[in-house]
N, C-alpha and C positions, 0 to 999 in steps of 0.2 A: 344332175347335181343342182342343188338349190343355190341361186345367186343371192348374195346379201347386198341390199341397197345401202351404200355408205354415204348417201347425201345427208348433209346436216339437217337437223330439225330446227323449228322455231321455238318450241316450248322447252324451256330450260329444265322442266321436270323430267326430261329424257336424257339428262346429262350422261348417264352411264350406259346408254343403249348399245353402243358398240361393244363394250366389255361384256354385256349380257349375251350378245351374239357370238363373240369370239372366245370368251373364257367363262362360260356359265357356272362351272364348278370350282372356279378359283375363289379364294377368300377375298372378299371385298372389305369387310369390317371385322375387327376382332377387339374384344374387351374382356380381360380376365380369361376365363375358360369358354366364353361365348364367341362363336364365329358365325358369320353370315357370308354365304357365297353370293356371287352376282345374281344368280338365278333366284336365290332366296330374297335378296334385297329387292329385286324387281317385283317379286310376288307380294312382298309386304308393302311396298310403296303403292302398288296397284290396289291393294286392299284398303290402305289409308284413303286413297281417292274414292273408292267405293263407299267406305264408311262415311266420309264427309258428304258425298253426294246424297246419301240417304238422310243426312241431317239438314239438307237443303242448301248446302254450300255450293256456290256457283261463281261465275265470272266476276272478278273484282272484289269478292268478299275477302275479309281479312281473318286469318287464323293466327292467333297469338300463341307462341311457343315459350313455355317457361321450363327450361331444362338445365340441370347440371350436365356435365359430360356423360352421355349415355349412348349406348349403341343404337338406340331407337331414334335418335335425333335426326339422322339422315332421312329416314322414311317419312318422318313427320314434316321435314323441310320440303321435300320434293312432292309428296302426295297432293297438297293443296294446289301446287302449280299446275298439275295435270288437269285440273278442273278450270284453269284460268283464274284461280283465286291467288291471293297474295299471302306469303308467309311472313310473320313478324317475330323473328327471334329476339327475345328480350334479355337484357343484361340482368341476370337474376341476383347479382350482388347489390343492385340498387335497393333502396328502401321501399316500403309498401306504398308510400305516397307517390314516388316516381313511377313505380310499376303500375299503379292504378291510373295515373295520368296517361301512360302509354296505352293501356287497355282502352281507356275512354277516347283518347285523341285519335287512335288508329281506327276506330269504329269496328273493332274486332267483334265478331259474332260467335266465334268458337275459341275456347282456350284449351290447349293440350298441355298438361303440366305433369311434372314428376312428383310422386308422392313425398319425396324428400323435402319438397318445398311446400308442404301442405298448409302451413300457417300463412305464408305469403299468398298462396293461391286462394285460400278462404277469404282473406282480407280483400284481395283484388276482386274476387267474385262479388263480394258484398257491396263494393263501391262502384261497380260497373254495370249499369242497367242494360247496356247494349249486348252483353254476353247472353246468348241463348242456350249454349251448351258448354259444359266443362267436362273434359275427359281426363282421367287420371291414369298415368303410366306407372306400373310397378307396385300398385296397391289400390286402395280405395279410400274415398272420403264420402261420408254420408251425403246424399243428395246430388251426387255427381255420377257420371258414367264410368265404367271400368274400360279403359282403353284396350287392355289386353284381351278381355273377354269379347268385347265388341269386334275387335280386329279378327279374332279367330273365326267368327261367324260371318264376317263381311265378305261380299262377293268382289273379286278383283274387278276394277274398272278398266275395261279394255279400250274404251274410247278416249283418245287424247284430244283435249280441246285445242283447236288451232288458234293461236294468238298472233296478233300483230307483233313484229319484232320490238316495237317500243312500248308494248303493254307492260305494266308494272309486274314484277315477279317477287321482289323482296322489299320489305319496308324495315329498314334498320335504323334504330334510334341511337343518336350520338349520346355521349355520357352526360351532356348537359352541365359541364363544369361552370358555365357562366349563365345558368338559368335552367329552365325546363328542357328535357331532352328534345331534340329535333328529329323528326322522322324523315329519313333520306330514302327517296324512292329510286329503286334500281330496276331496270328493265330486263326482259328476257335477252335481248341483244347484248346488253351490257354484261350480263353474267356469262353468256356463251363466250364472248370475247375475252372476258377476264380469265375463265378457266383455260381456254386455249393459250392465251398469252403467258400465263404462269407456267403451264406445262412446257411450252416451247422455250421460254427464256431460262427456266431452271433445268431444262433438258431432262425432264422426267421420262421414264420408260415403264412399260408394263411390269418389269421385274422389280420396280422400286417398292419399298415399304416406308410409309411415312408415319412418324410418331406424333400424335396430337397430345401435347402436354398443357396447352392453354385452353381457355374456355371456347367452346364451339360457337357461341353467340358473337364472338369477336372476330374481326377480319383476319387477324394474324393466324389463327388456327383454321378458320373456315375457308378463307380465300387462298391462303398460302399452302395449305396441306390437304384438307378434305376434298375440295372441289377439283383441283388439278389431278390428284391421285385417282379419283373415281373417273375422271375424264380419260386418262390414259390406260385405265385398267389395272392400276396398282393396288396395293393393300394398305388400309388405314388401321393403325393400332391406336385405340382411344384410351387414354388414362382418365380416371375419375376426376382428377384435378391436379394442380401443380404442387408437388412437394418434392424438394430436391433429391433426397435419398431414394424414394420410390421411383423417381424418374430414371436415375442411374441404374437401379435394379431392373427396370423395364427395358432399358437399352440392352442390358446383359441377357435378359430372357428372350426378347422378341427379335433382336438383331435388326432394327430398322437402319436404313442407310440415309435417312433424311429426317430432319425435324426443324421446326421453326419456333422462335420465341422472341421475347422482348429483352432489352439489355438487362433489366433487373432480374429476370429469370436466369440468364446465363451467369450473372454475378453470384447469385445464390448457389448455382451448381458448382461454380469454381471454388466457393468457400468450403465445400464438402471434401476436404483433402483426403480424409481417411476412406470415405466411400469411393472416391475416384480411384484410389489404389486397390480397392477390393473388387470393384465391378469392371467388367470388360466393356469398354465403349468404342472399341475399334471398328465396329460395323458402320459407324456413322461416316459417310463420305462427303456429305454436304450439310452445313448448318446455315440457316437463314436467320438473321437478326435484324429486327426493325420495329416499327411502331413508335419509336422514340429515338432521340439522338444517341449514337453509340460512340462513347469516348474512345480515342485511338488506343489508349492503354488497355482498355477492356478487350478490344478487338484482337490485339496482339496476344493477350493472355488466353483467349478462347482458341486461337490458332495453335498456340504452343501446347496447350493441354490436350486438345482433341485431335491434333495432327490430321486435319482434314481441310477441305475448302470451306471457307466461311465468307458469306456475302452479306453486306449490309444493303438492305433494300428500303425503298421509300414508297409510301402509299397512304391513302386516307379513304375513309368511307365514301366520300363524295367523288373521288377521282380514281378509284381502283387501288388494289393492293400491290400493284407491281408497275408503278409508273417508271421506275428506274431500276437497272440491274447491272452489276459489274461482272457477269459471267462471261463476257467477251471483252476483248481489248486488254489494255494494260491494267493490272491490279494495282490499285492505289489505296493504301490504308487510310481510312477516314472518308473515302468517297463512296457515294451510293451509285456511282457509275454514270451511264449514259441513258438517254431515253430509249425505251423499247420501241420496236417498230409500230408505227401508226400513232405514236404519242408525240405531240408538239409541246414544247415548254418555252416559257419566257421567264426571265428574272428581272423584275421591274423595280424601279426606284420607289421607296416607301413614301416619299413626299410627292412623287409625280409618276403615276402609273402609265402615262403615255410614253415614257422613255425607259429603255432597258439599261441596266447597270453595265459597266465595263467589266471585263474578266478580272476576277480577284475581289470584286466588291460584293458586299452583302445586299441582297434585295429579296423581295417577296416572290415566291415561285407561283407562276400561273401555268396551268396545264390544260390541254385540249386533246381529247381522245375518245374512242368508243366506250371507254370505261366511265366517262363522266355520268353522274346521276341525272335523272330527269328533273330533280329539284327536291324541295322540301314539301312534305305532305301538308296541305292546307295552310301553307305559310308563303304566299307569293311575295311578300315584302322581303323576307329573308332570302328567298331564292334569287330575287333581283339583286340583292347585295352581293351574293357570292358568285353568281353566274352572269357573264356579260351576254348581250344579245347575239354576239358572233361566236358563242360557244366556249369561251375561256372560263375556267374555274379559278377564282381567287382563293388560293389554298390557306393563306394566313401563316404559311411556313416560311422561314428565312433560310436561304441557301446562298452559296456562291459558286461560280463556275471558273475553272481554270482555262488557260489558253487552248487546251485540247477539247474543251467542252464537257469535261467531267464535273459532276455536281457534288457538292459537299453540303450535307444537311446541318444547319446550325441550330435550329430549334424553332419553337413557336414564337410568332411575333408577340403574343401576349406574355411570353416568359422573358423577353428581353428586358434588361435592367438599364434604365437611364440614370446614370450616376453623375450628376452635375454636368450634363450635356454629353457625356461619353457613353456610347452604347456598349454594354457588356453582355456577352452571350454565355449563358450558364455552361453549355457544353465545353467551351474553351477553357473555362476555369476548372471544370471537373476533370478534364483530360490531364491538366498539370497536376492536380491534387492526387489523382490516381497513380501517378508515377512515384509517389512517396511509398517507400517499402512497407510502411505500417498500415496504409490505407487500403481497405478491401472494397469499399463502396462509398459513394458520395453523391449528394444532391445539393446544388446551389440555387437559392431562391432570393427574391428581393425582400428587403426590410425597409420600412420608412426611415429616412434620414433627415434630421432637423435642418441641415444645411444643404445637402446635395439632392434632396428629394427622395432618392432611393440609393441603396448600396447593397452589395451581395453579402449573404451569410452562408456558411457551409454546414451541412449536416453530414457527419462522417461516421462510418462504421470501420472499426479497426480489425485487422486480421487477428484471429484467435492467438493469444499469447504475446501480442505486440502492444507497445505503449507509445503514446505521443501526447504532447501537451498542445493546448490551443496556440500558444506562442510559437511552438515549433512548426505547426502546420502553416501559420501565417508567414513566418520567415521563409519557409520552404517555397511558398508561392512567390513571395517578393523577390527571391533570387532567380526566378525563372519566368515570371510573367509581368505584365505592366502593373505599376503600382496602383493606378486608379481602379483596377479590377480585383484587387486582393480582397478576400473575405474579411469583413470587419469583425465578425464573430464566428467562432467554430463551436458547434454543439456535437457532442459525441453520443451516439445511440447504439443499441445492440443490433437494430435492424431498421431499415427504412420502410415506411408504410407503403403498401402496395394497393392499387385500385382494383376494381373488379375486372379490368382488362389486363392485369399483370404488368402495369406500368408503375413507376414510382409516383406516388400520389403527391404531386407538388402542391396542390391546394391545401392538403392536410398539413404539410410542412410550413406553408405560408401562415396558416392559422396558428400553428404552434409557435412560430416565430413571433407573431404579434402578442401571444400570451406571455412569452418570456421577455419580450421587450415592449411593454405597454406604452412607454414613452418614445419608442423608436430609438434609432442610433443618434448619438449626439456629437458635438465637436470633438469629444475624446476619441471618436472612431473615424477620424478623417483618413 
């Protein structure tokens, strides 16, 4: 009888090696009518490595991935890693200028992109001299290689390059909301730990099926669903993109028991009342909501409608997608829970980072764990600003801890509104406004104020068939929240803008606020 060696590997390109040994004929990935077993995924990933080796790709080379959600994404993510190369999954919702910057800055020598993005791919290729090869998935573009044809004839690469644990595996670029995108270097050790940690803390099992409804280039779908599911030998169902009604139909068709998304995604799902009544979503046993603050009213609504366990998690590209989890201990609505094993946290004073805040006070979250990034690629100054010499990551996120150590995510420090010396946290205003029976969704942003410097304004989506006036919304808040935090203006819209990572696009709303209030708020809006 053959003995299987279950010692862990160093190369993260082998993430699903145990599943290949134990469940070779089990479905690993499915999309539409396409299915890949673990044996087939292994064969295709080895062929990707062989194909890239034939193109001269080796240790530390960068392979840029430009994909919508596609079943071939996983093989293209892991294939380069097996050669010691670095995969660079790009946010394809970005414009051509930002994507070209990523291609240039990352020093990518190979681009693997989907034909659906051919116009962006052609523009990036034209503006990036360092690209030696461009491979097109799902079709052809003149002057490029056909990924599908080349893969079919490629020889599987049997040799796995042995890497140091701290060698870079992924280069993920942040959204760049305050400038050009920053390349976050993540090591093989980092990603192994992340996959294991997510699988353990979310208590995933080989019988689980995870539904990917967000973009695979973003941590919410990649780290919270794809990686831990492949690690435990589960099945991953990939949707082409997020559209509320097709998501509900997919739950009815594929019967996943887990999915992960952002607050805005779940708000849009809850708004589909007719579809929620038509499709069976009872297979879902666990929903993970994160990547942005989750108002308590939204959390309660998700729990009530899906009748399953719902967890709010906290994470970031630089520090891992599962820094905190509430799957053990007391369940507290609004809390992201406790630090997972091997994660240390501090909540420091914003004006003096040498001191921690007292329980109940708001401060900046610092974290230290195996999930912390190596730093920012070719940006040592920015790395020094965010990472301390003794390994702490300054997250830039505001939280508070209660007496039991449970953490409550307040929001980004950049989103905090300083109104005449009073600190206003958008999440707390949004939570109150969401308790209004007519309000379906809301986002609170800062507007310039001629006297107070800044003041909050609210962008509100009403439930279908419901009505409310600006004065009613303001009065509702004043009856329930502090007067200094009330929204000075309320703008009604049909839908809030969503970024390429399926979060509410606060920057777009701030820009629209300035357009509507070119002179800012005045003394009439005290």
